[in-house]
C-alpha positions as CSV (number, residue, x, y, z in Angstrom):
1,X,21.3,12.7,-51.3
2,X,18.7,9.9,-51.0
3,X,17.3,9.0,-47.7
4,X,17.1,5.3,-46.9
5,X,14.3,4.2,-44.7
6,X,15.4,1.7,-42.1
7,X,13.5,-1.5,-41.8
8,X,11.2,-1.7,-38.9
9,X,12.6,-3.4,-35.9
10,X,10.4,-6.1,-34.3
11,X,9.6,-5.4,-30.7
12,X,8.2,-8.8,-30.1
13,X,10.2,-10.9,-27.6
14,X,12.0,-13.9,-29.1
15,X,10.0,-16.3,-26.9
16,X,6.7,-14.7,-28.0
17,X,7.7,-14.9,-31.7
18,X,8.6,-18.6,-31.2
19,X,5.3,-19.4,-29.6
20,X,3.5,-17.5,-32.4
21,X,5.4,-19.4,-35.0
22,X,4.6,-22.7,-33.3
23,X,0.9,-21.8,-33.1
24,X,0.9,-20.9,-36.8
25,X,2.6,-24.2,-37.6
26,X,-0.1,-26.1,-35.7
27,X,-2.8,-24.2,-37.5
28,X,-1.2,-25.1,-40.8
29,X,-1.6,-28.8,-40.0
30,X,-5.3,-28.4,-39.6
31,X,-6.1,-27.6,-43.2
32,X,-7.3,-31.0,-44.1
33,X,-10.9,-31.4,-45.1
34,X,-13.3,-32.6,-42.3
35,X,-13.7,-36.0,-43.9
36,X,-9.9,-36.6,-43.8
37,X,-9.8,-35.6,-40.1
38,X,-12.7,-38.0,-39.3
39,X,-10.9,-40.8,-41.1
40,X,-7.6,-40.2,-39.3
41,X,-9.3,-40.0,-35.9
42,X,-11.4,-43.1,-36.6
43,X,-8.3,-45.1,-37.5
44,X,-6.5,-44.0,-34.3
45,X,-9.5,-44.9,-32.2
46,X,-9.9,-48.2,-34.0
47,X,-6.2,-49.1,-33.5
48,X,-6.3,-48.2,-29.8
49,X,-9.5,-50.1,-29.3
50,X,-8.2,-53.3,-31.0
51,X,-4.7,-53.3,-29.4
52,X,-5.2,-51.6,-26.0
53,X,-8.8,-51.5,-24.9
54,X,-10.0,-54.9,-26.1
55,X,-7.1,-56.9,-24.5
56,X,-7.7,-55.1,-21.2
57,X,-11.4,-55.9,-21.3
58,X,-10.7,-59.5,-22.1
59,X,-8.3,-59.8,-19.2
60,X,-10.9,-58.6,-16.7
61,X,-13.6,-60.6,-18.4
62,X,-11.6,-63.8,-18.1
63,X,-10.5,-63.0,-14.5
64,X,-14.2,-62.6,-13.4
65,X,-15.6,-65.4,-15.7
66,X,-16.3,-67.7,-12.7
67,X,-17.5,-65.0,-10.3
68,X,-16.0,-62.6,-7.8
69,X,-15.5,-65.3,-5.2
70,X,-13.3,-67.3,-7.6
71,X,-11.4,-64.2,-8.5
72,X,-10.5,-63.3,-4.9
73,X,-9.9,-67.0,-4.1
74,X,-7.2,-67.0,-6.8
75,X,-5.6,-63.9,-5.4
76,X,-5.7,-65.4,-1.9
77,X,-3.8,-68.5,-2.9
78,X,-0.5,-68.8,-1.1
79,X,1.4,-69.1,-4.3
80,X,-0.2,-65.9,-5.6
81,X,0.4,-64.1,-2.4
82,X,4.1,-65.1,-2.5
83,X,4.4,-63.8,-6.0
84,X,2.7,-60.5,-5.1
85,X,5.0,-60.0,-2.1
86,X,8.1,-60.9,-4.1
87,X,7.1,-58.5,-6.9
88,X,6.6,-55.7,-4.5
89,X,9.9,-56.4,-2.7
90,X,11.9,-56.6,-5.8
91,X,10.3,-53.4,-7.2
92,X,11.0,-51.6,-3.9
93,X,14.7,-52.6,-4.0
94,X,15.2,-51.8,-7.7
95,X,13.4,-48.5,-7.5
96,X,15.3,-47.4,-4.5
97,X,18.7,-48.3,-6.0
98,X,17.7,-46.7,-9.3
99,X,16.5,-43.5,-7.6
100,X,20.0,-43.0,-6.0
101,X,21.8,-43.9,-9.2
102,X,19.5,-41.7,-11.3
103,X,20.0,-38.7,-9.1
104,X,23.8,-39.1,-9.0
105,X,24.1,-39.8,-12.7
106,X,21.8,-36.9,-13.7
107,X,23.6,-34.5,-11.3
108,X,27.0,-35.5,-12.8
109,X,26.0,-35.3,-16.4
110,X,23.9,-32.1,-16.2
111,X,26.1,-30.1,-13.9
112,X,29.7,-31.1,-14.7
113,X,32.0,-31.6,-17.7
114,X,34.4,-34.6,-17.4
115,X,36.1,-37.1,-19.7
116,X,33.9,-40.0,-20.6
117,X,30.7,-38.1,-20.2
118,X,29.3,-39.3,-23.5
119,X,30.3,-42.9,-22.8
120,X,28.5,-42.7,-19.5
121,X,25.3,-41.5,-21.2
122,X,25.7,-44.4,-23.7
123,X,26.0,-46.9,-20.8
124,X,22.8,-45.6,-19.2
125,X,21.0,-46.4,-22.4
126,X,22.5,-49.9,-22.7
127,X,19.5,-51.8,-21.2
128,X,17.3,-50.3,-23.8
129,X,19.3,-51.9,-26.6
130,X,20.0,-55.3,-24.9
131,X,17.4,-58.0,-24.7
132,X,16.3,-58.7,-21.1
133,X,17.0,-62.4,-21.6
134,X,20.6,-61.5,-22.5
135,X,20.8,-59.4,-19.3
136,X,19.7,-62.4,-17.3
137,X,22.3,-64.6,-18.9
138,X,25.0,-62.2,-18.0
139,X,24.1,-62.6,-14.3
140,X,24.1,-66.4,-14.8
141,X,27.7,-66.2,-16.3
142,X,28.7,-64.1,-13.3
143,X,27.0,-65.8,-10.4
144,X,26.1,-69.2,-11.6
145,X,27.7,-72.4,-10.3
146,X,30.1,-72.4,-13.2
147,X,30.3,-68.6,-13.4
148,X,33.1,-66.2,-12.7
149,X,32.2,-65.7,-9.0
150,X,30.3,-69.0,-8.7
151,X,33.1,-70.8,-6.8
152,X,33.7,-68.0,-4.3
153,X,29.9,-67.6,-3.7
154,X,29.6,-71.4,-3.1
155,X,32.5,-71.4,-0.7
156,X,31.0,-68.6,1.4
157,X,27.4,-70.0,1.2
158,X,26.1,-67.0,-0.6
159,X,23.1,-67.5,-2.9
160,X,22.6,-65.0,-5.7
161,X,20.9,-66.9,-8.5
162,X,17.5,-68.5,-7.9
163,X,17.0,-66.2,-5.0
164,X,15.8,-62.7,-4.2
165,X,19.3,-61.0,-4.7
166,X,19.5,-62.3,-8.3
167,X,16.0,-61.3,-9.2
168,X,16.6,-57.8,-7.7
169,X,19.9,-57.4,-9.6
170,X,18.4,-58.4,-12.9
171,X,15.4,-56.1,-12.4
172,X,17.6,-53.2,-11.3
173,X,19.7,-53.6,-14.5
174,X,16.8,-53.5,-16.9
175,X,15.2,-50.5,-15.1
176,X,18.1,-48.2,-14.2
177,X,17.8,-45.9,-17.2
178,X,14.3,-44.6,-16.3
179,X,15.1,-42.3,-13.4
180,X,18.3,-41.0,-15.0
181,X,16.7,-40.4,-18.4
182,X,13.8,-38.5,-16.8
183,X,16.1,-36.2,-14.9
184,X,19.0,-35.5,-17.3
185,X,17.2,-33.3,-19.8
186,X,15.3,-31.6,-17.0
187,X,18.4,-30.7,-15.1
188,X,20.3,-29.7,-18.2
189,X,17.4,-27.3,-19.1
190,X,17.5,-25.7,-15.6
191,X,21.2,-25.0,-15.8
192,X,23.4,-24.2,-12.8
193,X,22.6,-20.6,-12.0
194,X,20.5,-21.3,-8.9
195,X,23.0,-23.8,-7.5
196,X,25.9,-21.3,-8.1
197,X,23.9,-18.6,-6.4
198,X,23.2,-20.8,-3.4
199,X,26.8,-21.8,-3.0
200,X,28.0,-18.2,-3.3
201,X,25.7,-17.4,-0.4
202,X,27.4,-20.0,1.7
203,X,25.2,-23.1,1.3
204,X,27.0,-26.4,1.4
205,X,26.7,-29.0,-1.4
206,X,24.0,-31.0,0.5
207,X,22.0,-27.9,1.4
208,X,22.1,-26.8,-2.2
209,X,20.9,-30.2,-3.4
210,X,18.0,-30.5,-0.9
211,X,16.9,-26.9,-0.9
212,X,17.5,-25.8,-4.5
213,X,18.0,-28.7,-6.9
214,X,15.6,-31.3,-5.5
215,X,12.5,-29.0,-5.3
216,X,13.1,-28.0,-8.9
217,X,13.2,-31.6,-10.1
218,X,10.6,-33.2,-7.8
219,X,8.1,-33.9,-10.6
220,X,10.8,-35.4,-12.8
221,X,11.9,-37.6,-9.9
222,X,8.4,-38.9,-9.4
223,X,8.0,-39.4,-13.2
224,X,11.1,-41.5,-13.4
225,X,10.2,-43.5,-10.3
226,X,6.8,-44.2,-11.7
227,X,8.1,-45.6,-15.0
228,X,10.8,-47.5,-13.2
229,X,8.3,-49.1,-10.8
230,X,6.0,-50.1,-13.6
231,X,8.8,-51.8,-15.6
232,X,10.1,-53.5,-12.5
233,X,6.8,-55.1,-11.6
234,X,6.2,-56.2,-15.2
235,X,9.7,-57.5,-16.0
236,X,9.7,-61.0,-17.3
237,X,12.7,-61.9,-19.5
238,X,15.6,-61.2,-17.2
239,X,13.8,-62.4,-14.1
240,X,12.8,-65.6,-15.9
241,X,16.4,-66.5,-16.5
242,X,17.7,-65.9,-12.9
243,X,14.7,-66.9,-10.8
244,X,14.8,-70.7,-11.3
245,X,11.0,-70.8,-11.3
246,X,10.8,-72.1,-7.7
247,X,7.1,-72.3,-6.9
248,X,6.1,-70.2,-3.9
249,X,9.6,-68.7,-3.6
250,X,11.1,-67.1,-6.7
251,X,8.1,-66.6,-9.0
252,X,7.1,-63.0,-9.5
253,X,3.7,-62.0,-10.8
254,X,4.5,-62.2,-14.5
255,X,6.2,-65.6,-14.1
256,X,3.3,-66.9,-12.2
257,X,0.9,-65.8,-14.9
258,X,2.8,-67.8,-17.5
259,X,2.9,-70.9,-15.2
260,X,-0.8,-70.8,-14.3
261,X,-1.8,-70.3,-18.0
262,X,0.3,-73.2,-19.1
263,X,-1.4,-75.3,-16.5
264,X,-4.8,-74.3,-17.8
265,X,-5.7,-72.4,-14.6
266,X,-7.1,-69.5,-16.6
267,X,-9.1,-67.8,-13.9
268,X,-6.0,-67.7,-11.6
269,X,-3.7,-66.6,-14.4
270,X,-6.0,-63.8,-15.5
271,X,-6.7,-62.7,-11.9
272,X,-2.9,-62.1,-11.5
273,X,-2.8,-60.5,-14.9
274,X,-5.6,-58.1,-13.9
275,X,-3.5,-56.8,-11.1
276,X,-0.7,-56.0,-13.6
277,X,-3.3,-54.4,-15.9
278,X,-4.6,-52.2,-13.1
279,X,-1.0,-51.2,-12.4
280,X,-0.7,-50.2,-16.0
281,X,-3.8,-48.1,-15.9
282,X,-2.8,-46.4,-12.6
283,X,0.6,-45.8,-14.2
284,X,-1.0,-44.2,-17.2
285,X,-3.1,-41.9,-15.2
286,X,-0.2,-40.9,-12.9
287,X,2.0,-40.4,-15.9
288,X,-0.5,-38.0,-17.5
289,X,-0.7,-36.0,-14.2
290,X,3.1,-35.8,-13.8
291,X,3.6,-34.8,-17.5
292,X,1.1,-32.0,-16.9
293,X,3.2,-30.7,-13.9
294,X,6.4,-31.1,-15.9
295,X,4.9,-29.0,-18.7
296,X,3.8,-26.3,-16.3
297,X,7.3,-26.2,-14.7
298,X,8.9,-25.8,-18.2
299,X,6.4,-23.0,-19.0
300,X,7.4,-21.2,-15.8
301,X,11.0,-21.5,-16.6
302,X,10.4,-20.1,-20.1
303,X,8.7,-17.1,-18.7
């Protein structure tokens, strides 16, 4: 009789083995010679400097080219103030609507199985694949004077296009994937165990949402709201179609930048553009912080 020696059984947890394998894979990517690493890093820094840093520097340089007083005088212009207020108003409306929609859509997709679920996910991604200009034209076809609802709106003295409602609708359409897309994978990863436990202990649906689900996804919510707000304030194509470019009334900040630049008012144009650039920088910093919190939350769930 021959004795067979059993193969040793690994006592390493699967998660630890996976992390060790990922670390080994990362180390294997660092086998390039130092010269190659330097060239790769230099190319990345050169690309970022040419296409990100340099344009930002030029924007602020042009904005302050005639001094600080001219810069603030351009921002204090009534037309500029109107554009800033309208941009903030439209961003608040679109972010608020998308926050509600994103929470509802993510909850339905992550927690339930129902017919048409895949189709709903596809619809959420629709604004990513449709040009913003086409999105604006859709609203013109719906609410324009010759549009589907144009006659009814005219009879009831309701103004959608070339007014705040049309701008808000167009902005909401092009930004509604951001909150939902930030929450769906997060909620799918968390599963339904905690919600089921809360319900089994007698919690209602709203209590479960506000005391269990929402605290677990708070960083994801903030992340989606941040991206949605940044896109809403910087949206140009769809808003350009539905706004009518009425000076002092329906021009948002991006539209006003184009108008001022075409009129050779460079200081004023770049002053408004600098506000959008500062928004982009703040968004980038906040995005980095939120991604750090999201990564920490995922590590806690893994452990």
